[in-house]
C-alpha positions in Angstrom: 91.4 124.8 101.4 90.5 128.1 102.9 93.4 129.0 105.3 97.0 128.1 105.8 98.8 127.7 109.2 102.5 127.3 109.5 104.9 126.6 112.3 107.2 124.1 114.0 106.4 120.8 115.6 108.9 119.4 118.0 108.6 115.9 119.4 109.8 114.8 122.8 112.4 111.9 122.9 110.7 108.5 122.4 111.8 105.0 121.7 109.6 102.7 119.6 109.2 99.2 121.3 109.3 96.2 118.9 106.3 93.9 119.0 107.0 91.6 116.0 110.6 90.6 115.3 111.8 88.0 112.9 115.3 86.6 112.1 115.0 88.3 108.8 112.6 90.9 107.5 111.4 94.2 108.9 110.7 94.9 112.5 107.3 96.1 113.7 107.3 98.6 116.6 104.9 101.0 118.3 105.4 104.0 120.5 103.8 107.0 122.1 105.1 110.4 121.0 104.3 113.8 122.5 104.4 116.6 119.9 104.5 120.3 120.6 103.2 122.7 117.9 104.1 126.4 117.8 103.3 129.1 115.3 99.7 129.4 114.0 98.8 126.2 115.7 99.7 126.3 119.4 99.0 122.8 120.8 100.2 119.6 122.3 99.6 116.3 120.6 99.5 112.7 121.9 100.5 110.4 119.1 100.2 106.6 119.1 102.5 105.4 116.3 103.2 102.1 114.4 106.5 101.8 112.6 108.0 99.2 110.2 111.8 99.3 110.2 113.4 97.9 107.1 117.1 96.6 106.9 118.2 99.8 105.1 116.8 102.1 107.8 113.7 103.1 105.9 110.8 103.2 108.3 107.2 103.9 107.1 104.9 104.9 110.0 101.3 105.5 110.7 99.5 106.8 113.7 96.6 108.7 115.3 97.3 111.9 117.3 94.9 113.8 119.5 95.9 117.5 119.2 94.7 119.9 121.9 95.2 123.7 121.8 94.4 126.6 119.6 94.2 127.3 115.9 93.4 130.7 114.5 92.5 131.7 118.1 90.0 129.0 118.5 90.3 126.4 121.3 89.6 122.7 121.2 91.0 119.4 120.0 91.0 117.3 116.9 92.7 114.1 115.6 95.4 113.8 113.0 95.8 110.6 111.0 99.6 110.4 110.1 101.1 108.6 107.2 104.8 109.1 106.7 108.3 107.6 106.2 111.6 108.1 107.8 114.7 107.5 105.6 118.3 107.9 106.7 118.6 111.6 107.3 115.0 112.7 106.4 111.4 112.3 107.5 108.2 113.3 105.8 104.6 112.9 106.7 101.1 113.9 105.8 98.7 114.6 108.7 95.0 114.5 107.8 92.3 115.7 110.1 90.0 112.8 110.9 86.5 114.0 109.8 84.2 114.7 112.8 87.0 114.7 115.3 87.0 118.4 116.2 85.8 119.5 119.6 85.1 122.9 121.2 85.7 125.8 118.8 87.5 123.4 116.4 84.3 121.4 115.7 84.0 121.1 111.9 87.7 121.4 111.3 88.9 119.8 108.0 92.3 119.8 106.4 95.8 118.4 105.8 99.2 119.2 107.1 102.6 118.2 105.7 106.1 118.3 107.0 109.6 117.3 105.9 112.5 117.2 108.4 116.2 116.8 108.2 116.3 116.3 112.0 114.9 112.8 112.4 116.3 111.9 115.8 114.1 110.8 118.6 113.8 114.5 119.8 113.7 116.2 116.4 111.6 118.9 114.9 110.0 119.9 111.6 108.4 122.9 109.9 104.8 122.2 109.0 102.2 123.7 106.6 98.5 123.1 107.5 95.9 123.8 104.9 92.5 123.8 106.6 88.9 125.0 106.6 87.0 125.7 109.8 83.2 126.2 110.0 
């Protein structure tokens, strides 16, 4: 990738709502999360997330997030596809720009961000690194 952006993402408190619960086995939940990005990416994201919570507290999650703001001084929006897992005490995720989702000055954006967090509460935060290219 051509450039690297770093910063902090902070998510607002949220509570996943179960939609498939069994007497035994993992619970499926969904939730809406608002993320705030600061640093080289200054933006707000609206994330729709699906979570599978296992008995040991491990929770793989996936989602789509519309991110609106500025990157490298360019204004617009794009969509991240998230794939991650929360384990007791940690969370990690890969956020991939959905091809063709860039708008405004961010049209043509490609790349992938990653984060690992030791603050996994409903109002946590993480440091991110975003490797990207922009036409």
